C-alpha positions in Angstrom: -0.8 52.0 43.5 -2.2 49.8 46.5 -1.5 51.4 49.9 -0.6 48.2 51.5 1.4 46.4 48.9 5.3 46.4 48.9 6.3 47.5 45.4 9.0 45.0 45.2 6.7 42.0 45.8 6.3 40.2 42.4 3.0 39.6 41.2 2.2 35.9 40.4 -0.4 35.3 37.8 -2.5 32.0 38.1 -1.3 29.3 35.9 -3.7 28.0 33.4 -5.6 24.8 34.2 -3.8 21.5 33.5 -6.4 20.4 31.1 -6.1 23.5 29.0 -2.2 23.3 28.8 -2.7 19.6 27.7 -5.1 20.5 25.0 -2.8 23.1 23.8 0.1 20.5 23.5 -2.2 18.5 21.5 -3.4 21.1 19.2 0.2 22.2 18.5 1.0 18.5 17.5 -2.0 18.2 15.4 -1.4 21.5 13.6 2.0 20.4 12.6 0.8 17.3 11.1 -2.0 18.9 9.4 0.5 21.4 7.8 2.6 18.3 6.6 -0.5 16.7 5.2 -1.3 19.6 2.9 2.4 20.5 2.2 3.4 17.0 1.1 0.3 15.8 -0.9 1.0 19.1 -2.8 4.6 19.1 -3.0 6.3 15.7 -2.0 9.9 16.7 -2.8 10.5 17.9 0.7 12.6 16.6 3.5 9.6 16.4 5.7 7.9 14.3 3.5 10.1 11.2 3.5 7.6 9.0 5.6 4.2 9.0 4.1 2.8 7.7 7.4 2.8 11.1 8.7 0.5 12.3 5.9 -0.9 9.3 4.1 -1.1 6.4 6.5 -1.7 2.8 5.8 -5.3 3.4 6.8 -6.0 5.8 4.0 -4.0 3.6 1.5 -6.3 0.8 2.5 -9.4 3.0 1.9 -8.2 3.7 -1.5 -7.4 0.1 -2.2 -11.2 -0.6 -1.0 -12.4 1.8 -3.5 -10.2 0.3 -6.3 -11.2 -3.3 -5.7 -14.9 -2.6 -5.1 -14.8 -1.0 -8.7 -12.7 -3.7 -10.4 -12.4 -6.7 -8.2 -11.1 -8.8 -11.2 -7.9 -6.8 -11.4 -4.7 -9.1 -10.2 -3.7 -6.8 -7.5 -7.3 -7.2 -6.1 -6.9 -10.9 -6.3 -3.6 -10.6 -4.3 -5.5 -8.3 -1.7 -8.3 -10.9 -1.4 -5.7 -13.5 -0.5 -3.9 -11.1 2.0 -7.1 -10.3 3.9 -8.3 -14.0 4.1 -7.2 -15.9 7.2 -7.2 -19.3 5.3 -5.0 -18.0 2.2 -1.5 -18.8 2.3 1.4 -18.5 -0.2 1.9 -14.8 -0.5 4.9 -13.3 1.4 4.1 -10.6 3.9 5.9 -7.8 2.1 3.5 -8.2 -0.7 0.6 -7.9 1.4 1.6 -4.5 2.6 -1.0 -1.6 1.6 1.7 0.2 -0.4 2.8 -2.7 -2.2 -0.7 -3.6 -3.2 -1.4 0.1 -4.2 1.8 0.0 -6.3 0.4 -3.3 -8.0 -2.7 -1.5 -9.3 -1.6 2.2 -9.7 2.2 2.0 -10.3 3.7 3.2 -13.6 6.5 0.7 -13.6 4.5 -2.6 -13.4 0.9 -3.9 -12.9 -2.2 -2.3 -14.1 -1.1 1.4 -14.3 -4.6 2.4 -13.4 -3.5 6.0 -12.9 -6.9 7.5 -14.2 -8.9 5.8 -11.2 -10.1 7.7 -8.4 -8.4 5.3 -5.9 -5.0 6.1 -7.4 -5.3 9.9 -7.0 -3.2 10.1 -3.9 -0.7 7.8 -5.3 -0.3 9.8 -8.4 0.3 13.1 -6.4 3.2 11.3 -4.3 4.6 8.9 -6.7 3.2 9.5 -10.2 5.0 9.5 -13.4 7.5 12.6 -13.6 6.5 13.6 -10.1 9.8 14.8 -7.9 9.4 13.1 -4.6 11.3 12.4 -1.6 8.5 9.9 -0.2 10.4 6.8 0.9 7.3 4.3 0.1 7.5 5.4 -3.5 10.7 3.6 -4.0 10.8 -0.4 -4.9 13.2 -1.0 -2.2 11.0 0.3 0.8 7.9 -1.2 -0.5 8.2 -3.8 -3.2 5.6 -4.4 -5.8 5.1 -7.8 -7.4 7.7 -8.0 -10.3 5.9 -8.7 -13.8 2.6 -9.0 -12.4 0.2 -9.9 -15.2 -2.3 -7.2 -16.1 -6.1 -7.8 -16.2 -6.2 -7.6 -19.9 -3.2 -10.2 -20.2 -4.7 -12.3 -17.5 -8.1 -12.3 -19.4 -6.8 -13.1 -22.8 -4.3 -16.0 -21.4 -7.3 -17.3 -19.2 -9.4 -17.8 -22.3 -6.4 -19.5 -24.1 -5.7 -22.1 -21.4 -9.5 -22.8 -20.7 -11.2 -22.1 -24.1 -14.8 -22.3 -24.8 -15.0 -25.7 -23.7 -13.0 -25.8 -20.4 -11.3 -29.3 -19.7 -13.6 -31.3 -17.5 -10.9 -32.1 -15.0 -9.6 -28.4 -14.7 -10.7 -27.1 -11.6 -9.0 -23.6 -12.4 -11.5 -23.2 -15.2 -14.5 -24.7 -13.6 -14.0 -22.7 -10.4 -13.1 -19.6 -12.2 -14.4 -19.9 -15.8 -12.9 -17.8 -18.7 -14.8 -18.3 -21.7 -14.6 -14.8 -23.1 -12.2 -11.7 -22.6 -15.2 -9.9 -20.8 -14.2 -9.7 -17.1 -17.8 -10.5 -15.7 -17.5 -13.8 -17.4 -14.0 -14.3 -16.0 -14.4 -13.1 -12.3 -10.9 -14.1 -11.2 -8.8 -14.3 -14.5 -5.3 -14.0 -12.4 -6.3 -17.0 -10.3 -7.4 -18.9 -13.5 -4.3 -18.2 -15.3 -1.9 -19.1 -12.4 -3.6 -22.3 -11.5 -3.4 -23.6 -15.2 0.4 -22.5 -15.4 1.1 -24.1 -12.2 -0.3 -27.3 -13.7 1.6 -26.8 -16.9 4.0 -24.0 -17.2 4.4 -24.6 -20.9 0.8 -23.8 -21.6 0.2 -20.9 -24.3 -0.3 -17.8 -22.2 2.0 -18.4 -19.5 5.1 -16.5 -20.9 3.0 -14.2 -22.8 0.9 -13.0 -19.8 4.0 -12.2 -17.8 3.3 -15.3 -15.3 6.6 -17.0 -16.2 8.6 -13.7 -15.6 6.8 -13.0 -12.5 7.4 -16.5 -10.9 11.2 -16.6 -12.2 11.8 -13.2 -10.4 10.2 -14.0 -7.1 8.0 -17.3 -7.2 9.2 -18.5 -3.8 7.4 -15.6 -2.3 4.3 -16.1 -4.5 3.7 -19.8 -4.0 -0.1 -19.4 -4.0 0.3 -18.3 -7.7 3.6 -19.9 -8.8 3.7 -23.3 -7.2 6.3 -24.7 -4.8 8.9 -25.1 -7.5 10.5 -21.7 -7.1 13.0 -20.7 -4.4 12.4 -17.9 -2.0 14.7 -14.8 -2.1 16.7 -14.3 0.9 15.7 -10.5 1.0 12.8 -10.4 3.8 13.9 -8.7 7.1 12.3 -9.4 10.4 10.7 -6.2 10.6 8.4 -5.3 7.5 8.8 -1.9 6.0 5.5 -1.1 7.2 6.4 -1.8 10.7 9.6 0.4 10.4 7.7 3.2 8.8 5.0 3.2 11.8 7.7 3.3 14.3 9.3 6.3 12.5 6.1 7.9 12.3 5.4 7.4 16.0 8.9 8.8 16.8 7.9 11.9 14.6 4.8 12.6 16.7 6.4 12.0 20.2 9.0 14.6 19.0 6.3 17.0 18.1 4.5 16.5 21.6 7.7 17.0 23.5 8.4 20.2 21.7 5.1 21.4 22.5 5.4 20.4 26.0 8.6 22.3 26.2 7.0 25.6 24.7 4.0 25.2 27.2 6.3 24.7 30.3 7.7 28.2 29.4 4.3 29.8 29.4 
């Protein structure tokens, strides 16, 4: 006992430096996100997994798309991605340029390529794969639509050869710009564009219906005029805010909530 100190006087401990407290706040928030990452990628059927932006954001989806389209650039989904990435390409609705939409065009089991065995589809398979119980909102068609009846690579290749043949018509830009003389992809670098351009000129050509092009354009050709032409009407189903934007706002709100909670905890320390 100190001889000169009043026993009733409270001892005030020095508060932690401000930077240390702020660092603790960030660590708490990031730790919560990291736990969500591991949990949702392994078990997506949880309430906390409804918004994939918290653990599989667009930046990671875009990386997986890059991996897929570097390996197989001739896939129709990659042709659409190339248009979406180009400042000069028009005629594809914004909803079909969302990273999740493009990923579904390639990895989805309901339509498109169904390339579930490719490494770039691994994350998609964990969250939205066949027979996977999931609560991830981006897996549903309504929240992030894929292109309906998008022709597969093999159907586009086969139909491309049909519409062009071994001796492409002299005046057919769709064949001379993207020749399809065999069903071997390297000899037909952009089969979906070749098929679409040919069918836009004459939708009665052999291959337009059998490839799925007719069904795709009938379903939503107005939002795919790059590939379907201008004779199709646009569905009135686009909202002013894209799904991706809404998800990002929700994700930001989640992070803010975590930080606020962390601050509240630190304030009591």
